[in-house]
C-alpha positions in Angstrom: -39.3 -33.1 -10.8 -37.2 -34.9 -13.4 -35.3 -31.7 -14.1 -34.6 -31.2 -10.4 -33.3 -34.8 -10.1 -31.0 -34.2 -12.9 -29.7 -31.0 -11.4 -29.3 -32.6 -8.1 -27.2 -35.4 -9.4 -24.9 -32.8 -11.0 -24.3 -31.1 -7.6 -22.6 -34.1 -5.9 -21.9 -37.8 -6.4 -24.4 -40.0 -4.6 -23.0 -42.3 -2.0 -24.7 -45.3 -0.4 -24.5 -45.0 3.4 -22.9 -48.0 5.2 -25.3 -47.7 8.1 -28.5 -45.9 7.1 -30.2 -44.0 9.9 -33.0 -41.4 10.3 -30.9 -39.1 12.5 -27.8 -37.0 11.9 -24.7 -36.7 14.1 -21.8 -34.4 13.2 -20.1 -31.0 13.3 -20.3 -28.7 10.3 -18.1 -25.5 10.2 -18.9 -23.2 7.3 -19.1 -26.1 4.8 -20.7 -25.7 1.4 -24.2 -27.1 1.0 -23.0 -29.6 -1.5 -20.5 -31.0 1.1 -23.3 -31.0 3.7 -25.6 -33.0 1.4 -22.8 -35.5 0.6 -22.2 -36.1 4.3 -26.0 -36.5 5.0 -26.2 -39.1 2.2 -23.1 -40.9 3.6 -24.4 -41.2 7.1 -28.2 -41.4 6.9 -30.9 -42.9 4.6 -31.7 -39.4 3.1 -30.8 -38.2 -0.4 -30.8 -34.5 -1.1 -31.7 -33.2 -4.6 -31.2 -29.5 -5.4 -30.1 -27.0 -8.1 -26.4 -26.0 -7.4 -26.9 -22.4 -8.5 -29.6 -22.0 -5.8 -27.4 -23.2 -3.0 -23.9 -22.1 -4.0 -24.0 -19.2 -1.5 -25.2 -21.3 1.4 -22.6 -22.2 4.2 -23.7 -24.7 6.9 -22.5 -24.2 10.5 -24.0 -26.4 13.1 -23.4 -29.3 15.5 -26.0 -32.2 15.5 -26.1 -35.1 17.9 -28.8 -37.6 17.0 -31.1 -35.0 15.6 -33.8 -36.1 13.0 -32.8 -35.0 9.5 -36.0 -32.9 8.9 -35.2 -30.9 12.1 -31.6 -30.3 10.9 -32.9 -29.2 7.5 -35.2 -26.7 9.1 -32.2 -25.2 11.0 -30.2 -25.0 7.8 -32.8 -23.7 5.4 -35.0 -21.7 7.9 -33.2 -18.3 7.4 -33.2 -18.7 3.6 -35.9 -18.6 0.9 -35.4 -22.3 0.1 -38.0 -25.0 0.9 -37.7 -28.8 1.2 -40.1 -31.7 0.8 -39.5 -35.4 1.7 -41.1 -38.4 0.0 -41.7 -41.9 1.4 -38.3 -43.1 0.2 -36.5 -40.3 2.2 -35.6 -38.3 -0.9 -35.4 -34.6 -0.1 -36.3 -32.1 -2.8 -34.9 -28.6 -2.1 -36.4 -25.7 -4.2 -36.6 -22.0 -4.3 -40.1 -20.6 -4.6 -42.8 -23.4 -5.0 -42.6 -26.5 -2.8 -42.5 -29.9 -4.5 -45.5 -32.0 -3.7 -44.5 -35.6 -3.0 -48.1 -37.1 -3.1 -51.5 -36.4 -4.6 -54.5 -35.4 -2.5 -57.2 -37.9 -1.6 -59.9 -38.4 -4.4 -57.7 -36.3 -6.7 -59.2 -38.0 -9.8 -62.8 -37.8 -8.5 -63.0 -34.0 -7.8 -61.4 -30.8 -8.9 -57.9 -30.5 -7.5 -57.8 -28.4 -4.3 -55.0 -26.0 -3.5 -51.9 -28.0 -2.7 -50.8 -27.8 0.9 -47.1 -27.7 1.6 -45.4 -30.6 3.2 -42.4 -30.3 5.5 -40.9 -27.0 4.4 -38.6 -24.3 5.5 -40.1 -20.8 5.6 -38.9 -18.1 3.3 -36.1 -15.9 4.7 -37.3 -12.5 6.2 -33.8 -11.3 6.1 -30.5 -12.6 4.9 -29.3 -16.1 3.9 -27.9 -18.5 6.5 -24.4 -17.5 5.9 -25.2 -13.9 6.7 -24.4 -12.9 3.1 -25.5 -14.0 -0.3 -22.4 -14.8 -2.4 -23.1 -13.8 -6.0 -20.1 -15.6 -7.5 -20.1 -17.5 -10.8 -23.8 -17.7 -10.8 -26.3 -19.2 -13.2 -27.7 -16.8 -15.8 -31.0 -15.2 -14.9 -30.7 -15.8 -11.2 -32.4 -13.2 -9.1 -31.1 -12.3 -5.6 -33.6 -11.3 -3.0 -32.3 -8.4 -0.8 -34.0 -7.3 2.4 -37.1 -9.6 2.4 -39.8 -8.4 4.8 -38.7 -4.8 4.8 -40.5 -1.8 3.4 -38.4 1.4 3.5 -40.5 4.5 3.9 -38.4 6.5 1.3 -38.5 3.8 -1.3 -34.7 3.3 -1.2 -32.5 0.7 0.4 -28.8 0.4 1.2 -26.9 -2.5 -0.4 -23.5 -3.5 1.2 -21.1 -6.3 0.5 -17.6 -7.2 -0.6 -16.0 -7.8 -4.0 -13.4 -10.6 -4.2 -11.6 -12.5 -6.9 -11.6 -16.2 -7.4 -9.0 -16.7 -4.7 -11.0 -14.8 -2.1 -8.7 -11.7 -2.4 -10.5 -8.4 -1.9 -10.7 -6.3 -5.1 -9.9 -2.6 -4.3 -11.2 0.2 -6.4 -13.9 -1.9 -8.3 -16.8 0.2 -9.5 -20.2 -1.0 -8.3 -23.3 0.7 -9.7 -26.9 0.2 -10.7 -28.2 1.4 -14.0 -25.7 4.3 -14.4 -21.9 4.4 -13.6 -22.2 8.0 -12.5 -24.2 6.9 -9.5 -21.8 4.2 -8.5 -19.2 3.7 -5.7 -15.7 2.2 -5.6 -14.8 -0.6 -3.2 -12.5 0.5 -0.3 -9.2 -1.1 0.9 -11.1 -4.1 2.2 -13.1 -4.6 -1.1 -16.2 -3.4 0.6 -18.9 -1.2 -0.9 -22.1 0.6 0.2 -24.6 1.6 -2.5 -28.1 3.1 -2.3 -30.6 1.6 -4.7 -34.4 2.1 -5.3 -36.7 -0.6 -4.1 -37.7 -3.1 -6.9 -36.0 -5.1 -9.6 -32.5 -3.8 -10.2 -29.4 -4.7 -12.1 -26.1 -4.5 -10.2 -22.9 -4.0 -12.2 -19.4 -4.6 -11.0 -16.4 -3.6 -13.1 -12.7 -3.8 -12.4 -9.5 -3.7 -14.5 -8.2 -7.2 -15.2 -11.6 -9.0 -14.4 -14.6 -10.0 -16.4 -17.5 -7.6 -16.1 -20.1 -9.0 -13.6 -23.9 -8.3 -13.6 -26.3 -9.5 -10.9 -30.1 -9.3 -11.0 -31.4 -8.2 -7.6 -34.9 -7.9 -6.2 -34.6 -5.1 -3.6 -37.1 -5.2 -0.8 -35.0 -3.3 1.7 -31.4 -2.9 3.0 -29.3 -6.0 2.8 -25.9 -7.5 1.8 -24.6 -9.1 -1.5 -21.0 -10.3 -1.9 -19.7 -10.6 -5.5 -16.9 -12.8 -6.8 -15.1 -11.7 -10.0 -13.4 -13.9 -12.6 -10.0 -12.9 -13.8 -10.0 -11.9 -17.5 -6.8 -13.4 -19.2 -8.1 -14.2 -22.7 -8.4 -11.0 -24.5 -5.5 -9.2 -26.1 -7.4 -6.6 -28.0 -8.0 -3.1 -26.7 -10.7 -3.1 -24.2 -12.0 -0.2 -22.1 -12.9 -1.1 -18.5 -15.7 1.0 -17.0 -14.2 1.0 -13.5 -10.9 2.6 -14.6 -11.5 4.5 -17.8 -12.8 7.7 -16.3 -11.6 7.5 -12.7 -9.1 10.2 -13.3 -12.0 12.5 -14.3 -14.4 11.6 -11.5 -12.0 11.3 -8.6 -11.5 14.2 -6.3 -7.9 13.2 -5.7 -5.2 14.9 -7.7 -1.5 14.2 -7.5 -2.4 10.6 -6.7 -0.9 7.6 -8.5 -2.1 4.1 -7.8 0.2 1.3 -8.9 -1.2 -2.2 -9.3 1.3 -5.0 -8.7 0.6 -6.4 -12.2 1.8 -3.2 -13.8 4.8 -2.9 -11.5 6.1 -6.4 -12.5 6.2 -5.3 -16.2 8.7 -2.6 -15.7 12.5 -3.4 -16.0 14.6 -2.7 -13.0 18.1 -3.2 -11.9 19.2 -6.8 -11.2 15.8 -8.1 -12.4 14.1 -7.8 -9.1 10.6 -6.3 -9.2 10.9 -3.1 -7.2 7.9 -1.0 -6.2 10.0 2.0 -5.1 11.9 2.1 -8.4 8.7 2.2 -10.3 7.5 5.1 -8.1 10.6 7.0 -9.2 9.2 6.9 -12.8 6.1 8.9 -11.8 5.8 12.6 -12.6 7.0 14.8 -9.8 9.1 12.1 -8.2 12.8 12.3 -8.4 15.6 9.9 -7.5 18.1 11.1 -4.9 20.9 9.0 -6.4 21.9 6.5 -9.0 20.6 3.0 -8.0 19.0 4.4 -4.9 15.4 3.9 -3.8 15.3 7.1 -1.8 13.0 9.7 -3.5 12.1 13.3 -3.5 8.5 14.4 -4.2 7.9 17.9 -5.5 11.1 19.3 -4.1 10.8 17.7 -0.6 13.4 15.8 1.2 13.6 12.0 1.5 12.5 12.2 5.1 9.4 14.0 4.2 7.8 10.9 2.7 5.6 8.7 4.9 6.1 5.0 3.8 3.4 2.7 5.2 3.2 -1.1 5.1 -0.4 -2.0 5.9 -0.5 1.0 8.2 2.9 0.6 9.9 5.7 3.0 9.3 8.9 1.7 7.6 11.8 4.1 8.2 14.3 2.7 5.8 12.5 1.0 2.9 15.7 -0.1 1.2 18.2 -2.9 1.0 21.9 -3.1 -0.1 22.8 0.6 -0.1 19.4 1.5 -1.5 19.7 -0.7 -4.7 16.7 -2.9 -3.7 13.3 -2.1 -2.2 12.5 -3.5 1.2 9.2 -5.0 -0.1 8.7 -8.4 -1.6 6.6 -7.8 -4.7 4.8 -11.2 -4.5 3.3 -10.1 -1.2 1.9 -6.9 -2.5 -1.5 -6.0 -3.9 -1.0 -2.3 -4.7 0.7 1.0 -3.7 -0.8 4.4 -3.7 1.3 7.6 -3.7 -0.3 10.9 -2.6 1.6 14.0 -3.8 -1.1 16.5 -3.1 -4.7 16.5 -1.8 -3.5 14.2 1.0 -6.5 12.7 2.8 -7.1 14.0 6.3 -6.5 10.6 7.9 -2.8 10.8 7.0 -0.4 13.0 8.8 3.2 13.3 10.1 5.0 14.1 6.8 5.2 17.1 4.5 5.6 15.9 1.0 3.9 12.6 0.3 2.4 9.4 1.5 3.2 6.0 0.0 0.6 3.5 1.2 1.8 0.0 0.4 -0.9 -2.7 0.8 -0.4 -6.5 0.9 -2.7 -9.1 -0.4 -4.9 -11.0 2.0 -3.9 -14.5 0.7 -5.7 -17.3 -1.1 -9.0 -18.2 0.7 -9.7 -21.2 -1.6 -6.5 -23.3 -1.7 -2.9 -23.6 -0.9 -0.6 -21.9 -3.4 2.7 -20.2 -3.7 5.0 -18.1 -5.9 8.7 -17.2 -6.1 11.7 -16.3 -8.2 15.3 -17.1 -8.6 17.7 -14.4 -9.8 21.4 -13.7 -10.1 21.5 -11.8 -6.8 18.3 -12.7 -4.9 15.7 -15.4 -4.4 12.3 -15.2 -3.0 9.4 -17.5 -2.0 5.8 -16.7 -1.0 3.2 -19.2 0.3 -0.5 -18.7 1.1 -3.6 -20.6 1.9 -7.1 -20.6 3.5 -8.0 -20.6 7.2 -11.1 -22.1 8.8 -12.8 -23.3 5.6 -12.4 -20.0 3.8 -13.3 -17.7 6.6 -9.7 -16.4 6.5 -6.4 -16.7 4.9 -2.6 -16.5 5.6 0.3 -15.2 3.6 4.0 -15.4 4.3 7.0 -14.5 2.1 10.7 -14.1 2.4 13.7 -13.0 0.4 17.5 -13.4 0.7 20.5 -12.3 -1.3 23.9 -13.7 -2.4 25.4 -10.6 -3.9 29.1 -10.8 -2.9 30.1 -12.3 -6.3 28.8 -9.2 -8.1 30.7 -6.8 -5.8 33.9 -8.5 -6.8 33.2 -7.8 -10.4 32.9 -4.0 -10.0 35.8 -1.9 -11.2 36.1 0.1 -8.0 38.6 -1.3 -5.6 36.7 -0.2 -2.5 33.6 -2.1 -3.8 35.1 -5.3 -5.1 36.8 -5.9 -1.7 33.5 -5.5 0.1 30.7 -7.9 1.2 27.0 -7.3 1.5 23.8 -9.2 2.1 20.2 -8.8 3.2 17.1 -10.8 4.0 13.5 -10.0 4.9 10.4 -11.9 6.1 6.8 -10.7 6.1 3.5 -12.3 7.0 -0.2 -11.4 6.9 -3.4 -12.9 8.4 -7.0 -12.1 7.5 -10.0 -13.6 9.3 -13.7 -12.8 9.2 -15.2 -13.4 12.6 -18.6 -12.8 11.1 -20.3 -10.5 8.6 -19.7 -7.5 10.8 -16.2 -8.1 12.2 -12.9 -8.9 10.5 -9.3 -9.1 11.9 -6.1 -8.4 10.0 -2.5 -8.8 11.3 0.7 -8.0 9.5 4.4 -8.5 10.5 7.6 -7.4 8.7 11.3 -7.9 9.5 14.4 -7.1 7.5 18.1 -7.0 8.1 21.1 -5.9 6.2 24.8 -6.4 6.9 27.7 -5.1 4.8 31.4 -4.2 4.9 32.9 -1.6 2.5 36.6 -2.5 1.9 37.4 -1.7 5.6 37.1 -3.4 8.9 33.9 -1.5 9.7 30.8 -3.7 9.6 27.5 -2.0 9.1 24.1 -3.5 9.9 20.6 -2.2 10.1 17.1 -3.7 10.8 13.5 -2.8 10.2 10.7 -4.2 12.3 7.1 -3.3 11.6 3.7 -4.7 12.6 0.0 -3.8 12.6 -3.2 -5.3 13.8 -6.6 -4.1 12.4 -10.1 -4.7 13.6 -12.8 -3.7 11.2 -16.3 -3.5 12.6 -19.5 -2.7 10.7 -21.8 -0.8 12.9 -24.6 -0.5 10.3 -25.1 -0.6 6.5 -23.8 2.9 6.3 -21.2 3.1 9.0 -18.0 1.1 9.8 -14.9 1.7 11.8 -11.3 0.4 11.8 -9.2 0.2 14.9 -5.5 -0.1 14.1 -2.5 -0.7 16.4 1.0 -0.4 15.0 4.6 -0.8 16.0 7.8 0.2 14.2 11.4 -0.1 15.0 14.5 0.9 13.1 18.1 0.3 14.4 21.6 0.3 13.0 25.0 -0.6 14.3 28.7 -0.1 13.3 31.5 -2.3 14.5 35.2 -1.8 13.9 37.8 -4.0 15.6 40.8 -4.2 13.3 42.9 -1.8 15.4 42.8 -2.8 19.0 43.2 0.8 20.4 40.3 2.2 18.3 38.0 -0.9 18.4 34.4 0.3 19.1 30.8 -0.4 18.4 28.1 2.2 17.7 24.3 1.6 18.1 21.2 3.6 17.4 17.5 2.7 17.5 14.1 4.3 17.0 10.8 2.9 18.4 7.3 4.0 17.5 4.0 2.7 18.8 0.7 3.9 17.6 -3.1 3.5 17.9 -5.6 4.9 15.3 -9.4 4.7 15.0 -11.0 5.6 11.6 -14.8 5.8 10.9 -16.5 6.0 7.5 -20.1 7.0 7.1 -21.9 6.6 3.8 -24.7 9.1 4.0 -25.5 8.4 0.3 -23.7 7.7 -2.9 -23.0 11.4 -3.2 -22.0 12.1 0.4 -19.3 10.4 2.5 -18.0 11.5 5.9 -14.7 10.2 7.5 -13.5 10.9 11.0 -11.0 9.5 13.4 -8.2 10.0 16.0 -4.7 8.8 16.4 -1.8 8.8 18.9 1.9 7.9 18.5 4.6 7.5 21.2 8.2 8.0 20.0 11.2 6.7 21.8 14.7 7.3 20.3 18.1 6.2 21.6 20.2 8.6 19.5 23.5 6.9 20.0 25.7 4.7 22.2 29.4 4.2 21.6 31.1 1.4 23.5 34.6 -0.1 23.6 35.4 -3.4 22.0 38.2 -5.2 23.8 40.4 -4.4 26.8 42.9 -2.4 24.8 40.5 0.0 23.2 41.0 3.7 24.1 37.6 4.7 22.9 35.6 6.6 25.5 32.2 5.1 26.2 29.5 7.6 25.2 25.7 7.4 25.6 23.4 10.2 24.4 20.3 11.0 26.4 17.1 9.2 25.2 14.4 11.3 23.5 10.7 10.6 23.7 7.5 12.4 22.5 3.8 12.0 22.1 2.0 13.0 18.9 -1.8 12.9 18.7 -4.3 14.0 16.1 -8.0 14.1 15.4 -9.6 14.6 11.9 -12.8 14.9 10.0 -13.4 15.0 6.3 -16.6 15.5 4.3 -17.0 14.6 0.6 -20.1 15.9 -1.2 -21.3 15.9 -4.8 -22.8 19.4 -4.9 -24.0 19.0 -8.5 -23.7 16.5 -11.3 -20.5 18.2 -12.4 -19.1 19.5 -9.2 -17.7 17.6 -6.2 -16.0 19.0 -3.1 -14.1 17.6 -0.2 -13.1 19.5 2.9 -11.2 18.2 5.8 -9.4 19.3 9.0 -6.7 17.5 10.9 -5.6 18.9 14.2 -2.3 17.6 15.6 -0.7 18.1 19.0 3.0 17.2 19.8 4.8 17.2 23.1 8.5 16.5 23.6 8.9 14.8 26.9 11.6 14.4 29.5 13.7 13.3 31.3 16.1 15.7 29.6 18.7 18.4 30.3 18.3 21.3 27.9 21.0 23.9 27.4 20.1 27.6 27.2 22.0 30.0 24.9 22.5 33.8 24.8 19.6 35.4 22.9 20.3 37.0 19.6 23.5 34.9 18.9 24.1 31.8 16.9 23.9 28.7 19.1 27.3 27.2 19.9 29.4 26.0 22.8 30.6 29.5 23.3 27.1 31.0 23.8 25.8 28.5 26.4 24.5 30.2 29.5 23.1 27.3 31.5 20.8 24.3 31.4 17.3 23.3 32.5 16.3 19.9 33.9 13.0 18.3 32.8 11.7 15.3 34.7 10.3 12.1 33.3 7.1 12.7 31.3 7.4 16.5 31.7 6.7 18.4 28.5 9.8 20.4 27.5 8.2 21.7 24.3 4.6 21.6 22.9 3.4 22.4 19.4 0.0 22.2 17.9 -2.0 23.4 14.9 -4.6 22.7 12.2 -3.9 21.0 9.0 -6.4 22.0 6.4 -7.3 19.8 3.5 -9.5 20.9 0.5 -10.1 19.6 -3.0 -12.6 20.2 -5.8 -13.4 18.6 -9.1 -15.4 20.3 -11.8 -16.3 18.3 -15.0 -16.2 20.6 -18.0 -17.4 17.9 -20.3 -17.8 14.1 -20.2 -14.1 13.8 -21.1 -12.6 16.9 -19.4 -12.2 17.9 -15.8 -10.6 20.7 -13.7 -9.3 20.0 -10.2 -7.9 22.1 -7.4 -6.5 21.3 -4.0 -4.9 22.8 -1.0 -3.3 21.1 2.0 -1.3 22.0 5.0 0.9 19.4 6.6 3.0 19.2 9.7 6.0 17.0 10.5 7.5 16.6 14.0 10.4 14.2 13.3 13.4 15.1 11.2 16.1 13.0 9.5 19.7 14.2 10.0 22.0 13.5 7.0 24.8 15.2 5.2 24.5 13.1 2.1 22.0 13.2 -0.7 21.5 9.4 -0.7 19.8 7.4 1.9 22.4 6.0 4.4 21.8 3.5 7.1 23.6 5.8 9.5 21.1 8.6 9.0 19.6 9.7 12.4 16.1 10.8 13.2 15.6 13.7 15.6 12.4 14.8 17.4 11.3 18.4 17.5 12.2 20.2 20.7 12.5 23.7 22.0 15.1 24.6 19.3 14.3 22.3 16.4 10.9 23.4 15.3 8.2 21.3 13.6 8.3 21.4 9.8 5.2 23.0 8.1 4.2 23.0 4.5 1.4 24.6 2.4 0.7 23.3 -1.1 -1.7 24.6 -3.7 -2.2 22.6 -6.9 -4.3 23.0 -10.0 -4.9 20.3 -12.7 -6.5 19.9 -16.1 -7.5 16.4 -17.2 -8.8 15.1 -20.5 -9.4 11.6 -21.9 -9.2 10.7 -25.5 -10.1 7.8 -27.8 -12.9 6.3 -25.7 -11.0 7.0 -22.5 -8.1 4.8 -23.4 -5.7 7.8 -23.4 -5.3 10.1 -20.4 -3.8 13.6 -20.8 -3.2 15.7 -17.7 -1.3 18.8 -16.6 -0.8 19.6 -12.9 0.8 22.7 -11.6 1.8 23.3 -7.9 3.3 25.8 -5.6 4.6 24.8 -2.2 6.0 26.7 0.7 8.0 25.0 3.5 8.9 26.3 6.9 11.4 25.2 9.6 13.0 22.3 7.8 16.6 21.5 8.8 19.7 22.6 7.0 23.2 22.4 8.4 26.0 24.8 9.3 29.3 24.3 7.4 31.3 21.5 9.0 28.3 20.2 11.0 28.7 17.1 13.2 25.6 14.9 13.1 26.8 11.6 14.6 27.0 11.4 18.4 26.4 15.1 18.8 24.7 15.7 22.2 23.7 19.2 21.2 22.5 19.1 17.6 20.9 22.4 17.9 24.4 24.0 17.6 25.0 22.5 14.1 21.6 22.8 12.5 19.5 25.8 11.4 15.8 26.1 10.6 15.4 27.0 7.0 12.5 27.8 4.8 11.9 26.7 1.2 9.7 27.0 -1.8 9.0 24.6 -4.6 7.0 25.0 -7.8 6.5 23.3 -11.1 4.3 21.7 -13.7 3.8 18.0 -14.5 2.7 16.9 -18.0 1.5 13.3 -18.5 0.2 11.3 -21.4 -0.9 7.8 -20.5 -2.3 4.9 -22.5 -4.1 2.5 -20.2 -5.3 -0.3 -22.5 -4.4 -2.4 -25.5 -1.3 -4.3 -26.5 0.8 -1.1 -26.3 0.4 0.8 -23.0 2.5 3.0 -20.7 3.1 6.7 -20.2 5.2 9.7 -21.2 5.8 12.5 -18.7 7.7 15.8 -18.5 8.2 17.7 -15.3 9.5 21.2 -14.8 10.3 21.7 -11.1 12.3 24.0 -8.9 13.2 23.6 -5.2 14.9 26.5 -3.4 16.1 27.1 0.1 16.8 30.2 2.2 18.6 30.5 5.5 18.4 34.1 6.6 17.8 34.6 10.3 19.0 37.1 12.8 21.7 34.6 13.9 22.5 32.4 10.9 22.9 32.9 7.2 23.8 30.7 4.2 24.9 32.1 0.9 24.5 35.6 2.4 20.9 35.0 3.1 20.0 34.5 -0.6 17.8 31.7 -2.1 19.8 28.7 -3.4 18.9 25.3 -5.0 18.1 22.5 -2.6 19.8 19.2 -2.9 16.8 17.9 -4.7 16.5 20.7 -7.3 16.4 19.1 -10.8 14.5 21.5 -13.1 13.9 19.1 -16.0 12.8 15.5 -16.0 11.5 13.3 -18.9 10.3 9.7 -18.4 9.0 7.2 -20.9 7.5 3.8 -19.8 6.3 1.5 -22.5 4.9 -2.1 -22.5 4.1 -4.1 -25.6 2.5 -7.5 -25.6 3.3 -9.5 -28.7 1.0 -12.4 -27.7 -0.3 -14.1 -24.6 3.2 -15.3 -23.7 5.7 -12.7 -24.9 5.9 -9.1 -23.9 8.6 -6.4 -23.8 9.1 -3.3 -21.7 11.3 -0.3 -22.0 11.8 2.8 -19.8 13.8 5.9 -20.5 14.7 8.6 -17.9 16.4 11.9 -18.2 16.9 14.6 -15.6 19.0 17.6 -14.8 22.0 16.9 -12.6 21.6 17.6 -8.9 23.2 20.6 -7.3 26.7 20.3 -5.7 29.1 22.5 -3.7 32.6 22.4 -5.2 36.0 23.3 -3.7 37.5 26.1 -5.8 41.0 26.6 -4.3 43.3 26.0 -1.4 45.0 28.5 0.8 47.0 28.7 4.0 45.7 30.4 7.1 48.0 30.6 10.2 50.1 27.9 8.6 47.1 25.5 8.1 46.1 24.4 4.7 42.4 25.2 4.1 39.9 24.8 1.2 37.8 27.6 -0.2 34.4 26.4 -1.4 31.9 27.8 -3.8 28.5 29.0 -2.6 26.3 26.2 -1.5 24.9 24.2 -4.4 26.2 26.7 -6.9 27.2 23.9 -9.5 25.6 20.7 -10.8 26.8 17.2 -11.5 26.4 16.0 -15.1 22.9 15.4 -16.4 21.4 11.9 -15.9 19.9 9.6 -18.4 19.3 5.9 -18.6 17.5 3.3 -20.9 16.3 -0.1 -19.6 14.9 -3.0 -21.6 13.2 -6.2 -20.5 11.6 -9.2 -22.2 9.1 -11.4 -20.4 8.4 -15.0 -21.6 5.5 -16.8 -19.9 4.8 -20.5 -19.9 1.6 -21.9 -21.5 -1.7 -20.9 -19.9 -3.0 -24.3 -19.2 -5.1 -24.2 -16.0 -4.4 -27.7 -14.8 -0.6 -27.6 -14.3 1.5 -28.3 -11.3 3.3 -25.0 -11.6 3.3 -22.0 -13.9 6.7 -20.4 -14.8 8.0 -17.3 -16.6 11.4 -15.9 -17.5 12.4 -12.2 -17.4 15.5 -11.1 -19.3 16.4 -7.5 -18.5 19.2 -5.1 -19.4 19.7 -2.2 -16.9 21.5 0.9 -18.4 21.3 -0.4 -21.9 23.5 2.4 -23.4 26.2 2.1 -20.7 25.8 5.7 -19.5 28.3 6.5 -16.7 25.8 8.4 -14.5 27.5 9.9 -11.3 26.8 8.1 -8.0 29.0 10.6 -6.2 31.5 13.3 -6.8 34.5 13.5 -4.5 37.9 15.3 -4.3 41.4 14.3 -3.2 44.5 16.4 -2.6 47.4 14.9 -4.6 50.8 16.5 -4.9 49.5 19.9 -3.8 46.6 19.8 -6.2 42.9 19.2 -5.5 41.6 16.6 -8.0 37.9 15.7 -8.5 36.6 12.3 -9.3 33.3 10.8 -10.4 32.1 7.5 -9.1 29.7 5.6 -11.3 28.2 2.4 -9.9 26.6 1.2 -13.1 28.9 2.4 -15.9 28.0 -0.4 -18.3 24.9 -2.4 -19.3 23.9 -4.9 -16.7 22.0 -8.0 -18.0 20.0 -10.1 -15.6 17.8 -13.1 -15.9 15.1 -14.2 -13.4 13.0 -17.3 -13.3 9.6 -16.7 -11.7 7.1 -19.5 -10.7 3.8 -19.9 -9.1 1.7 -22.9 -8.1 
């Protein structure tokens, strides 16, 4: 009893009530038991004594009005395995297991002691704790958690579920949760949730995740139940440590061609202007190529920039770039991770041919109010977060803005130093747990850019994206997620310097979607996923209007496009044998282009043009003018040759029903999106990939080789001289092409220690052919696509000198992209014309760049008002004049070529980052 009193006094400071009573009045909403005890002591004559480690998981939710304290305690402790006893002085002793006896039996000293009868106690829990879940956080050593009391599974096995979070209440994704052996473990999903099958009896539960201290919990399993685990951040060790959760995931995972980027790794890599940029880090991955210097647009395994699906918490972002593509649209302080799928794309994803980039935000701090931000030479950012409803939820909001005009005035190019540009973005996220089985998540994102390039024309474009998710746990083995999304992209151009040509051009794309996903954990070796989705597209492809009374511009409005895309999918993952795992999936998609619409008809067997029009057909509102459908197969296999070596194979078919129209290789805000219709067919791709993976030096070094072959059908290419802007009949200027891409990606990666990073080499080809009965390019022969860069070498290295100082370097080399050059000039019927080479016959100069960064952190004292760090970076350390564009001008009868280099000299930047 003396020990209990000592422990109880450590749990909270005793207070003397001002008006002692025997009844309790008050409202308690998910408060800790220590806070509940303090309020009882402050308002009644009762004092509560308990061991903090035995009550740290207990949350009290009730409303009492003049209720006796023993009755309230029965309500609070009834569903738990805790007991209480009350002595004559109103001291309450709360224990787990045996009940404290507050008085001796009658005639105790005259006869043998009888069995002690319990006093006022709370019965042991037949199920779960009062909060609905036991929280195994920073627990006392040796504590045992009872799971599923009162149950007796017939097969001797039980299902354990729960969530893994960090000290701020943030879900930990990808943590390994296992019993005695890691091979029988599972990884937490996007919500930090896990489902694990364990034998009945005394077990040891292990939780491992990179960047956190290893956690072990002793559990007594009686039946199925729930256990939440809180991990502590590991910031003390600098020596090389192998983390169980990550060290062999590249060998055990069925996914190949997948790269997961943690925000901590992303922030170490130097980028242009010192701004942490998730898309620029993606460009350093094997098989991913930049489409232009300083641009965040990217090509994956020979695909176009429009063939990448970019998701922000499930919502599509159509233009994920700021300031001509020099900055990513995402605030790094808001993000948790990003995952890029290049092959073996899960069946739940669809709509794009080449890749899926799934960007996930943090949930926010559930424990306390905090914030982070940064001040740089061009941009500043601020992120704030905090708890909701006493830790049942959290909120997160962040914004960025730029002040970049001063830099444009320093650039050597006259067109650029007379320009102006700026951007801003705002994003927010809410997470709330309704109860143990239901959680809500809401995300909103808005960005806008406005710039003028040495002319009177003002460009602006905006992104708007939002998503709402409801996660519902139907049983210990089955849960579902219902997601609603909305995305909008719009741009505008305004020119009013000349009164007679003053005009304004507008374009917008709207997308609304609904998706339901279900995951069933049959066992640790067998998982089934299924779901359905539908998307409604509405596009206003262009509207040109006059500005001012003197304008001679003819008002033009193109007909609106709309379509409905739906899909269902199922996927089954099964460990066939200890060394062999298979996953097979099928996604079936259905697309209908809808009216109202007038569709021209053309003479069969001839190239579509204004001269071959034969008539038109009218489609009413909602009437399908074209319908496409088909299966999208997904298959992957993993065979472990040894404990350190694995072979993987995958095949997937993907379909894409929306196309980007652009005649440049870089991402432009005036790029249009076009829906498939009767003439513009859906894009289809088949990809086969094989991989060899080996881990060295206790899994601290990963070596891999992935080879792939991809065939593409019906993607768009353009006729010579094509008009893409405000063209009411785009089918006359585009052609359906086919392509093939193949290559091999070599990667050596060191994941732990003071020195870490990766070295990769990629050999890749991307070829196009236009050879139909009506249209040909390059005489119907294969030619390099705009994204064909055969050789690419990337080095990313990080070295930590001590806890406060680190350095990072990255080097990138790639073959120059293809280009079509003017070869000569000639006169035809008195008109000067230009003779061009075959399409993409030549290449721009090869590309290479070296970046360097130093990071200086403040001291690591925990009790500080704010923590700060400095980042000094040099972009393009060697001053290489890499080409941004190649253009030609006729001067004095000669055609002269010029190369524009945006970053032709080293660019130093300094950024101050802070958090509190």
